N, C-alpha and C positions, 0 to 999 in steps of 0.2 A: 771586815771580810764581806764577801759579795754572800745574798742570802735570797739569791731568786730562786732557787727548788725549795726553799722553805718558805719563803712568803707564798708560792703559788699553794702550797698543800694546803697554808694555813687560810689560805680565803678560801679554798675547794672543801677543808673541814667545818669551817667556820659558820659561809654564808648560803649553802645551798640550803631550803628549808623539802620538808617530808619525805626529809633520810631515813635512814634506822637511827635511831637513840643511841649513843653511847652514854655513860656517864663516866667521865673525868674529872679526876679528883685535880682539885686545884694545884697547880705548881706555879708556886712562889708568889703566888696574886697574880701570876702574869693571863692563865689559863681559868676558864668560868667553870662551874660546874654545871653537869648537865647540857652544855651544849652541842647543838646538833653535828653529827661527824657523818659520811659514809665511807661504802665500800668500795674501794675502786677497782675499774678493768681500765686498766692504764692510766687515762685520766679523764674516763668518763662515771660520772657517780651513777649509783642503780636510784636514781631519782625521776620522779613524772616527768622530769623538765629534760629528760638524756634517753628516754624509753628507746628511740630508733637509731644507734647507733650508722656512723656513716660505712660503708665500703673501704674506706680506706682504715680505720678505724680496727673494723672485723681483719683484716689484712695483716694490719701491724699487730693482734692477738696472738694470729695464727705464726706468724714471722718468730714474735718472743716464744711460744711456745715449744717451736722447730729450737730454737737456741738452746732450751731450756735442756731441754732434749738429747741435748747434746754430752752435758754430763757423764764421765766413762767412768764407772764404778771400778772397773776393772784397775785405769791408770790411778785411781785415788789408792786402794790397797795396794798397788804396787810402792809407790811414795810411800804411806805410813810403812810398807815390812823396812823399805832401805834407809830410812831413817832413825826407825827402834833398832836395826841391827847394829848399830854403833855401840859400843858397849857402857858407852854414855857422852850426854851433849852437854855433858856439866861449863857452866861457861868459865870455871879455872883449871879445865882439867885438859890434859895435853890433847884430847880429840876436835875440841872447839875448832881450832883451823881447819880441819881437814871434811869438818862438817861444811864449816862456810865455802870452802873451796866446792864441794860437790853441790850446795846449793846454788850457788853461782852459776854451772852449769845445767843443773836442773833449770833455773829460771828462765837464765838466758837462752836454751833449746825452747823451750814452754813457750816464752815473747816473742817470736820467729825474729823480725827486721826491728824490733825495739831493742836497743841493749841494755843489758843488765851490768848494775857495778857495785863496787865495795862503798859504803858509805864509812870509812876507819875512823874509828875513837879508842879514845885514851881514859879510862875510867883508873882511881884514885882509889885504892879500897882502904880507907881509913882505918881500920881496925888492926891490918896487917901490914901498913904501905907498901903498899907493893900497888905495881902499875900494872894495867890489863889492856894490852892495847888489841881491839875486839873490833869484829866486823859487822855493821847490818849490810843487807841485802838488800837493794831496789832495782827494778825496772819501771822505766816510766814507759805508757801509750799516752801521745801525744792526742788530746781532741779536734776535732776538726773548725771548734769554735774558732773567732775570732779572739787573739791575746785578750783584748779588755774586756772580754763575756765568756771566755772560759773558766769554767767551774773546776776544780778538784778534789776528786774523790781518792781518798786512802784504803786500800784493802790491807792489815796487817795482821801475821801472827807472831811467836815467838820460838825459836824452834832449839834453845837451848832446854835442859832437863834436869831433874833433880830428884832426889831421894828425901826421907823425912828429916835424915840430915844435911842441911841443906850446904854445909863447910864439907863434907866427904867429897872427893873428888874423883875417886876410884871407884865407889861403887856402880854396879848395873843398876841404873837406867834408862831403861827403853822407850820412856815417855811414850806410848803411844797416843792415847788423848792427850797426853798434856805434855806436847805439842804438835806432834806428828798427825794429827787430824787435823790443826787451823792449817799449819803449813801446806798438807799434800791439799787443802780447798783452795788456797791462796795461788800454787801449781798450774791447778785446773782453772779457777777465773781466769787467770793471765794466760792460757793455751787458748780455748775458747775468745776469747772479749780479742786478742790480739790479732783474729781475723775479722772484725767487725769493727765499722764505722762507727765511734761515738762522736757525739759534741762533747761533752765531759771528757776532760783529762782524767786518766784510773795511774794512779802510782800502787805498785805491789811492795810491800815492805816485809822482810824478816826481819826480827829484832833478835839480837842476842841480851842476853843477862837478865832476860825477864825475873825469874826468881831470887836474884838478889836485890831485886827492889827495883826495877823497871829500868835497867844502866841502860840499856839501847833506847829505846824509846825516849829516854828525859834527853839522851844527848841530839837526836836526832831531831826531837820537837823545839829542842832550843835552837837547833841551827836554821829549820824552817822562820821559827820565829823571829831571830835576829836578820834574817834574809828578807824578811817582810814578804814573805811566801804564801798568799792565801791560800785557803782551806773551807772548803764548804761542808766538806763530812769525813771521819773517819769510820769505817765501821772496821772493828778488831777481832777475830777469830781466836779462840783461848779456848779448849777440849769443845770438841763437837761429834765427835765421833761414838761416845757413849751414851746406849740408849736403854738407861734402868726396868727390867719387867719390860722391854719390849715397850715402853711407852713412846709417843709420838710428838713429846712435848718441849719446847725447845725456850730458851728463856732469851729474852729480848730487851738490854740492860739500857737505860734513859738517864738521862743527866737530871738530877735532883738536889740542890744546895749543897754542891761542891766547893772548890774557889771562886769559880765565876759563874755568876746567879744569869746573866743574859743569857749565855744559851741553852737553859734548862727549856725553854719554849719550842724550839727550835727539833731539838732533842726527842723531846717528847710526841711532837707529831709525826715526827721521819719514823718512829718505834711504833704507832700506832698502822701511821701508812705498812709496816713491814708485817706487821700483825695481819693486817687486812692481804697482803700480797701473800702469805704463808696458807690462808685459805679458798683463795683461790689458784695457786702453782703448784702448793705441793699437799703430803699429809700430814702438815704439820700442824700442830696446836700452837703459836705462837702466846707466851706469857708473859707480860711485862714485868722489868722487875728494875731497883735500881741498880746505876753504877757501884761495883767491889773495886777491887786490886787490882789489876791489870795495863798493858802497853796504852789505855783510852788514857788515866791519871795523867800522864804531862801534858798531853792537848789539851783536855780541860783545861788546865791549870794558865794555858795562855789562853782561854777562850774560846777555840774550835769547838765545832756541835760532833760529839762522837757516839757511838751505838756499841754494847757489844752483844754479841753471840755465842751463847755459850749451852751446854749441856745439862747442866746442876752443879759442874764441877765438882770440888771437893767435897760436898755435903750428898751428893749422891754415887759418885762413882769411887766403890771399896779399895780400890788398887791408886787413888791418887797419890801419886808422889813416893813410888814403890815400884821395888823390882819386878811386881805381877802385871804392873801395864804396860802388858803387850799387845800385837796387832788383835790377838786370838778373844780377845775379852770386848774389840768392838763390835759394830753394827755397820757396816759396809752403805748399808742401804739408808739407814737413818744417817751416816755423814754423803749420803749423795744426796738425802732431801734438804742437806741444810745448806749442801755448795748450793743447789738449785735455789733455793730459799734467796743466795744474795746472789745470784746471780740474777734474777727473774726481779731482784730490787735494784739492782745497777739498771739495768736495760729500759725500769720503767721510770727511776728517775731521769736516765738519760731524756725520753723522751717530753719529761714536764722541763726541760731545759727549754733556754730561749736566746 
């Protein structure tokens, strides 16, 4: 796996002196305690050695800020409303096919010239002995770097929903936060990034079957691995629209001690990077946490570097897996800020790419 972005991040974090010190936990013995880190301004640290930014760097900051400001809360709300209007998006329901085709049209419109397509797969439910023919939805935005130097970043979210009764396929399950919020952010990111020349290749991927045990992401991660497709980073968005009591905190999940250990170091560094971007580019306070259970799990198992972003999810949202998980319970301003955080991360990582 190409690690160029993360090698640069690690070097910047670890080698610059006279920076703002941040104490970090030892990550599987790969990272030392109390090592010096720095807050980023693109790739410029707030360090005595870098006090004078060039005009080019200042222009880049203005450019990134102007792009981040393009996040449209009205569009985000419309996508959340439309997705939540389906009676349910349960993976085994009669509605899931219609949802998939609707989303394919939406992401195709957002991706402009890039082609959106289905990744079709069949999952056999061992308990029921039933075959489910399902669809992930993908749009690829090719980067400008040469193929051999091209980094690949996946931005993902799942589009299925459920109630507490995981096998109830007919109950009302609007799934506004879980996970129309994440899907809407992916669509908005596709809309904005499709108009920008990037060095990195971006895959926008919407998964089905997350609630049943990451069916869609398990199939897709295996497909990419079996075809020797390199992935530099996956950022998964699962529940990013509910702000409990007006909190501005957002959870950034990093990898620690799961199936593969070698990717822990890179995941942690990127999480710290995102934490500092939140301070610089949004009104959010990023709180680092370790991975839970979502669509990043299968990718981590194949050794890919993964990050999860969410609003506190099942622990903080009282409407989790309920018919009350409706659009009116969300904070669209919070959803917009989280979308901006991911957008700024993608843009700044693109500048770090070589």
